MARBA-3410 file (N, C-alpha, C, O; in Angstrom, 1 decimal):
79
131.7,126.4,240.3,130.3,126.2,240.1,129.6,127.5,240.7,129.8,127.9,241.9 ~ 128.7,128.2,239.9,128.0,129.3,240.5,126.8,128.9,241.3,126.4,127.7,241.3 ~ 126.2,129.8,241.9,125.1,129.5,242.8,123.9,128.9,242.1,123.2,128.0,242.6 ~ 123.6,129.3,240.9,122.5,128.7,240.1,122.8,127.3,239.8,121.9,126.4,239.9 ~ 124.0,127.0,239.3,124.4,125.6,239.0,124.3,124.8,240.2,123.9,123.7,240.1
124.8,125.3,241.4,124.7,124.6,242.6,123.2,124.2,242.9,122.9,123.1,243.2 ~ 122.4,125.2,242.9,121.0,125.0,243.2,120.4,124.0,242.3,119.6,123.1,242.8 ~ 120.7,124.0,241.0,120.2,123.0,240.1,120.7,121.6,240.4,120.0,120.6,240.4 ~ 122.0,121.5,240.8,122.6,120.2,241.1,122.0,119.6,242.4,121.6,118.4,242.4 ~ 121.8,120.5,243.4,121.2,119.9,244.6,119.7,119.6,244.4,119.3,118.5,244.9
119.1,120.3,243.6,117.6,120.0,243.3,117.6,118.6,242.6,116.7,117.7,242.8 ~ 118.6,118.4,241.6,118.7,117.1,240.9,118.9,116.0,241.9,118.3,114.9,241.8 ~ 119.8,116.1,242.9,120.1,115.2,243.8,118.9,114.8,244.8,118.7,113.7,245.1 ~ 118.2,115.9,245.2,117.1,115.7,246.0,116.1,114.9,245.2,115.4,114.0,245.7 ~ 115.9,115.2,244.0,114.9,114.6,243.1,115.2,113.1,243.1,114.3,112.2,243.2
116.4,112.8,242.9,116.7,111.3,242.9,116.6,110.7,244.2,116.0,109.6,244.3 ~ 117.0,111.3,245.3,116.9,110.6,246.6,115.5,110.5,247.1,115.1,109.5,247.8 ~ 114.7,111.5,246.7,113.3,111.4,247.1,112.3,110.9,246.0,111.1,111.0,246.2 ~ 112.8,110.4,245.0,112.1,109.8,243.9,111.1,110.8,243.4,109.9,110.5,243.3 ~ 111.4,112.0,243.1,110.6,113.0,242.6,111.1,113.6,241.2,112.3,113.4,240.8
110.3,114.2,240.5,110.6,115.0,239.3,111.3,116.2,239.7,110.6,117.0,240.4 ~ 112.5,116.5,239.2,113.2,117.7,239.5,112.4,119.0,239.2,112.6,120.1,239.8 ~ 111.5,118.8,238.1,110.8,120.1,237.6,109.7,120.4,238.8,109.2,121.6,238.8 ~ 109.4,119.6,239.6,108.4,119.9,240.7,109.1,120.6,241.9,108.4,121.1,242.8 ~ 110.4,120.6,242.0,111.1,121.1,243.1,111.8,122.4,242.8,112.1,122.8,241.7
112.0,123.2,243.9,112.6,124.5,243.8,113.4,124.7,245.1,113.3,123.8,246.0 ~ 114.1,125.8,245.3,114.8,126.1,246.5,113.8,126.4,247.7,114.3,126.4,248.8 ~ 112.5,126.6,247.4,111.5,126.8,248.3,110.9,125.6,248.8,110.1,125.6,249.8 ~ 111.2,124.5,248.1,110.5,123.2,248.6,110.8,122.8,250.0,112.0,122.8,250.4 ~ 109.9,122.6,250.8,110.0,122.2,252.2,110.2,120.7,252.3,109.5,120.0,251.7
111.2,120.2,253.1,111.5,118.8,253.2,110.4,118.1,253.9,109.9,117.1,253.4 ~ 110.1,118.7,255.1,109.1,117.9,255.9,107.6,118.0,255.4,106.9,117.0,255.4 ~ 107.2,119.2,255.0,105.9,119.4,254.6,105.7,118.9,253.1,104.6,118.3,252.9 ~ 106.5,119.1,252.2,106.3,118.7,250.8,106.9,117.3,250.4,106.3,116.6,249.6 ~ 108.1,117.0,250.9,108.7,115.8,250.5,108.4,114.6,251.4,108.5,113.5,251.0
108.1,114.9,252.7,107.8,113.9,253.7,108.6,112.6,253.6,108.1,111.5,253.6 ~ 109.9,112.7,253.5,110.8,111.7,253.3,111.1,111.0,254.6,111.0,111.5,255.7 ~ 111.6,109.8,254.4,112.2,109.1,255.6,113.6,109.4,255.8,114.3,110.0,254.9 ~ 114.1,109.1,257.0,115.5,109.6,257.3,116.5,108.8,256.3,117.5,109.4,256.0 ~ 116.1,107.6,255.9,117.0,106.9,254.9,117.2,107.7,253.6,118.2,107.7,253.0
116.2,108.5,253.3,116.3,109.3,252.0,117.3,110.4,252.3,118.1,110.8,251.4 ~ 117.3,111.0,253.4,118.2,112.1,253.7,119.6,111.5,253.9,120.6,112.2,253.7 ~ 119.8,110.4,254.4,121.1,109.7,254.4,121.7,109.5,253.0,122.9,109.8,252.7 ~ 120.9,109.1,252.1,121.2,108.9,250.8,121.6,110.3,250.1,122.5,110.4,249.3 ~ 120.8,111.2,250.4,121.0,112.5,249.8,122.4,113.1,250.3,123.1,113.7,249.5
122.7,113.0,251.6,123.9,113.4,252.1,125.1,112.7,251.4,126.1,113.4,251.0 ~ 125.0,111.4,251.2,126.0,110.7,250.5,126.2,111.1,249.1,127.3,111.3,248.7 ~ 125.1,111.3,248.4,125.3,111.9,247.1,125.9,113.2,247.0,126.7,113.5,246.1 ~ 125.5,114.0,247.9,126.2,115.4,247.9,127.6,115.2,248.1,128.4,115.8,247.4 ~ 128.1,114.5,249.0,129.5,114.3,249.3,130.1,113.7,248.0,131.2,114.1,247.7
129.5,112.7,247.3,130.2,112.1,246.2,130.1,113.0,244.9,131.1,113.1,244.2 ~ 129.1,113.7,244.7,128.9,114.5,243.5,129.5,115.9,243.6,130.1,116.5,242.7 ~ 129.4,116.5,244.8,129.9,117.9,245.0,131.1,118.0,245.8,131.6,119.2,245.9 ~ 131.7,117.0,246.4,132.8,117.0,247.2,132.7,118.0,248.3,133.7,118.7,248.7 ~ 131.5,117.9,248.9,131.3,118.9,250.1,130.8,117.9,251.3,129.8,117.1,251.2
131.6,118.0,252.4,131.3,117.2,253.5,130.4,117.9,254.5,130.7,119.0,255.0 ~ 129.1,117.3,254.6,128.1,117.9,255.4,127.7,116.8,256.4,127.7,115.6,256.0 ~ 127.2,117.1,257.6,126.8,116.1,258.5,125.3,115.8,258.3,124.5,116.7,257.8 ~ 124.9,114.6,258.6,123.5,114.1,258.5,122.6,115.2,259.4,121.6,115.8,258.9 ~ 123.1,115.4,260.5,122.4,116.3,261.5,122.2,117.8,260.9,121.1,118.4,261.1
123.2,118.3,260.2,123.2,119.7,259.6,122.1,119.5,258.5,121.1,120.3,258.4 ~ 122.2,118.5,257.7,121.4,118.4,256.5,119.9,118.2,257.0,119.0,118.9,256.5 ~ 119.7,117.4,258.0,118.3,117.2,258.5,117.7,118.4,259.2,116.5,118.5,259.3 ~ 118.6,119.3,259.6,118.1,120.6,260.2,117.6,121.6,259.1,116.9,122.6,259.4 ~ 117.9,121.3,257.9,117.5,122.2,256.8,115.9,122.1,256.6,115.3,121.1,256.5
115.3,123.3,256.5,113.8,123.3,256.3,113.6,123.2,254.8,112.7,122.4,254.4 ~ 114.3,123.9,254.0,114.0,123.9,252.5,115.2,123.4,251.7,116.3,123.3,252.3 ~ 115.0,123.2,250.5,116.1,122.8,249.6,117.1,124.0,249.5,118.3,123.8,249.4 ~ 116.6,125.2,249.6,117.5,126.4,249.7,118.4,126.5,250.9,119.6,126.8,250.8 ~ 117.8,126.1,252.0,118.8,125.9,253.2,119.8,124.9,252.9,121.0,125.1,253.3
119.5,123.8,252.4,120.5,122.8,252.0,121.5,123.3,251.0,122.7,123.1,251.2 ~ 121.1,124.1,250.0,122.0,124.7,249.1,123.0,125.7,249.9,124.2,125.7,249.6 ~ 122.5,126.5,250.8,123.3,127.3,251.6,124.4,126.5,252.4,125.6,126.9,252.4 ~ 123.9,125.4,253.0,124.9,124.6,253.8,126.0,124.0,252.9,127.2,123.9,253.2 ~ 125.5,123.5,251.7,126.6,122.9,250.8,127.6,123.9,250.3,128.8,123.7,250.1
127.0,125.2,250.0,127.8,126.3,249.5,128.9,126.7,250.6,130.1,127.0,250.2 ~ 128.5,126.6,251.9,129.5,127.0,252.9,130.6,125.9,253.0,131.7,126.2,253.5 ~ 130.3,124.7,252.6,131.3,123.6,252.8,132.1,123.4,251.6,133.1,122.6,251.6 ~ 131.8,124.0,250.5,132.6,123.8,249.2,133.9,124.7,249.2,134.6,124.7,248.2
END
């Protein structure tokens, strides 16, 4: 999977976990400022990433990500 495909897949997973339209999201989307999600949504997102992308990331590392792009970088390192 190339970088662009990975970005699109992570955006898709974020959209599902945060109940948003993927077209509204980008790698620049800020989790705290724009998505304002509850921790349970991040837990669901981490589980989906592990299931869909076979990348093991910790909830703590994922929660430390400021933007979707930061999360993509984290997932890419673990693949």
